[in-house]
C-alpha positions as CSV (number, residue, x, y, z in Angstrom):
1,M,0.0,-0.1,0.0
2,T,1.2,3.4,-1.2
3,E,0.4,6.6,0.8
4,N,0.1,9.8,-1.2
5,Y,1.8,12.5,0.6
6,P,2.5,15.7,-1.1
7,R,6.1,16.2,-2.5
8,N,8.2,19.0,-1.9
9,V,6.6,20.0,1.5
10,P,8.6,20.2,4.8
11,P,7.8,18.2,7.5
12,E,5.2,19.1,10.2
13,P,7.0,20.5,13.5
14,G,7.6,17.9,15.7
15,V,7.4,14.9,13.3
16,A,10.6,13.6,12.0
17,P,11.2,13.8,8.6
18,E,11.7,10.0,8.3
19,T,8.0,9.2,8.9
20,Y,7.3,10.8,5.4
21,P,8.0,8.1,2.3
22,A,10.6,9.4,0.4
23,E,10.7,9.0,-3.2
24,Q,12.6,10.6,-6.4
25,P,11.0,11.4,-9.0
26,S,10.8,8.5,-10.8
27,G,9.4,6.6,-7.9
28,T,12.3,4.8,-6.4
29,P,12.3,5.0,-2.9
30,V,15.3,6.7,-1.2
31,T,16.7,6.0,2.4
32,P,16.2,9.0,4.4
33,G,19.2,10.5,5.9
34,P,19.5,12.1,9.2
35,P,16.9,15.0,10.0
36,P,18.6,18.6,8.7
37,S,20.0,20.9,11.4
38,E,18.7,24.0,10.1
39,P,15.2,24.8,9.1
40,F,13.7,24.0,5.5
41,G,15.2,26.4,3.1
42,A,17.6,28.0,5.6
43,E,21.2,28.4,5.0
44,P,23.4,26.8,7.4
45,M,24.9,29.2,10.2
46,A,28.4,29.2,10.5
47,A,29.8,28.0,14.0
48,E,31.7,31.1,14.9
49,P,31.9,31.9,18.9
50,E,29.6,34.5,20.0
51,P,31.2,38.0,20.4
52,M,28.8,38.6,23.5
53,E,30.3,35.4,25.1
54,A,33.8,36.7,24.5
55,Q,33.2,40.0,25.8
56,A,31.3,38.7,28.8
57,E,34.5,36.2,29.5
58,E,37.2,39.3,28.9
59,A,35.1,41.5,31.6
60,K,35.3,38.5,34.0
61,S,38.8,37.9,33.3
62,K,39.2,41.4,34.4
63,A,36.9,41.8,37.2
64,R,38.8,39.2,38.8
65,Q,42.4,40.5,38.2
66,R,40.7,44.1,39.5
67,A,39.3,42.1,42.6
68,E,42.8,40.1,43.2
69,E,44.3,43.9,43.0
70,V,42.6,45.7,45.4
71,K,42.8,42.2,47.8
72,N,46.5,42.4,47.7
73,R,46.4,46.1,48.4
74,V,44.3,46.0,51.2
75,R,46.0,43.4,52.8
76,D,49.3,45.0,52.1
77,T,47.8,48.2,53.6
78,A,46.5,46.2,57.1
79,Q,49.8,44.8,57.1
80,S,51.5,47.8,57.1
81,M,49.1,49.3,59.9
82,A,49.4,46.3,61.9
83,D,53.3,46.4,61.9
84,Q,53.1,50.3,62.8
85,Q,50.8,49.2,65.8
86,K,53.0,46.7,66.9
87,N,56.1,49.1,66.8
88,R,54.2,51.8,68.9
89,A,53.3,49.3,71.7
90,A,56.5,47.7,71.7
91,H,57.9,51.4,72.1
92,T,55.7,52.0,75.0
93,V,56.0,48.8,76.8
94,S,60.1,50.1,76.5
95,D,58.9,53.2,78.2
96,L,56.8,51.9,80.7
97,G,59.9,49.4,81.4
98,A,62.4,52.5,81.3
99,A,59.9,54.1,84.1
100,L,59.9,51.2,86.3
101,H,63.7,50.8,86.4
102,R,64.0,54.4,87.4
103,A,61.2,54.0,90.1
104,A,63.2,50.5,91.3
105,D,66.4,53.1,91.3
106,K,64.5,55.4,93.5
107,L,63.5,52.8,95.9
108,Q,67.2,51.8,96.1
109,D,68.0,55.0,97.0
110,E,65.2,55.0,99.9
111,N,66.6,51.7,101.4
112,D,63.9,49.4,100.2
113,P,66.0,46.9,98.3
114,R,63.2,44.2,98.4
115,M,60.8,46.3,96.7
116,A,63.3,47.5,94.3
117,N,64.6,44.0,93.2
118,Y,60.6,43.4,92.5
119,A,60.4,46.6,90.2
120,H,63.7,45.9,88.6
121,S,62.6,42.1,87.9
122,A,59.2,43.5,86.7
123,A,61.0,46.2,84.2
124,D,63.6,43.5,83.1
125,H,60.5,41.4,81.8
126,L,58.9,44.5,80.1
127,D,62.3,45.1,78.4
128,A,62.2,41.4,77.2
129,I,58.7,41.8,76.1
130,S,59.2,45.2,74.2
131,R,62.2,43.5,72.4
132,K,60.2,40.4,70.9
133,L,57.5,42.7,70.0
134,E,60.4,44.4,67.9
135,E,62.2,41.5,66.5
136,R,58.9,38.9,65.7
137,D,56.3,39.2,63.3
138,L,52.6,39.5,64.2
139,A,52.0,35.7,63.0
140,S,54.5,34.4,65.5
141,I,53.2,36.6,68.4
142,R,49.7,35.8,67.6
143,G,50.7,32.0,67.5
144,D,52.1,32.5,71.2
145,A,49.1,34.1,72.4
146,E,47.0,31.4,71.5
147,G,49.7,28.8,72.9
148,L,49.3,30.7,76.0
149,A,45.9,30.7,75.7
150,R,45.2,26.5,75.5
151,R,48.1,25.9,78.3
152,S,46.9,28.5,80.6
153,P,43.1,29.9,79.9
154,G,43.5,31.8,83.5
155,L,46.6,33.7,83.1
156,F,45.8,34.6,79.3
157,L,42.3,36.2,80.5
158,A,43.9,38.0,83.2
159,G,46.8,39.3,80.9
160,A,44.0,40.2,78.4
161,F,42.4,42.2,81.2
162,L,45.3,44.1,82.6
163,G,46.5,44.6,79.0
164,G,43.0,46.1,78.3
165,L,43.4,48.3,81.2
166,F,46.9,49.3,80.1
167,I,45.7,50.3,76.6
168,G,42.6,52.1,77.7
169,R,44.8,54.2,80.3
170,F,46.9,54.8,77.4
171,L,44.6,55.9,75.0
172,R,43.4,58.3,77.4
173,S,46.4,59.8,78.3
174,S,47.2,60.4,74.6
175,E,43.9,62.0,74.1
176,R,45.0,64.8,76.9
177,H,48.2,65.2,75.2
178,I,46.3,65.9,71.6
179,S,44.0,68.1,73.5
180,A,45.8,70.3,75.4
């Protein structure tokens, strides 16, 4: 049984072209090939990269590069500021040690050698702390502080409390000097 289908008519949407009997004009059946990838009568499109996609990729690449530059600049600025604060703290601790040494000398002159020895010992510890602050980087100082907090949490909290009092007093003192 041969069905009569109109010739030279494109297939219906959603129907594969293989469902139509393909015949040559002489009536000889033809084996249908794969369905065409282009619409009926359309010229094949060249497989070129989309210029918009290339522009988008370039913009993404530039944005990533710019973000990396900004991140590095911010990190460097923060590191520089932290180093300045560390050096300022080392200088302040050194000044405190020197003042404690002067007080110990005065105690020695007033015939209180036991208190003078305690004061000199405390001043020596402050001098050692000041030297460590000057010589070491922030990462190693932070590691030492974390180690102390794990080994002796009570001592760490007491030190943090005293350090907070010292910093608060220092900031208030600095405020008075600035406003005077």
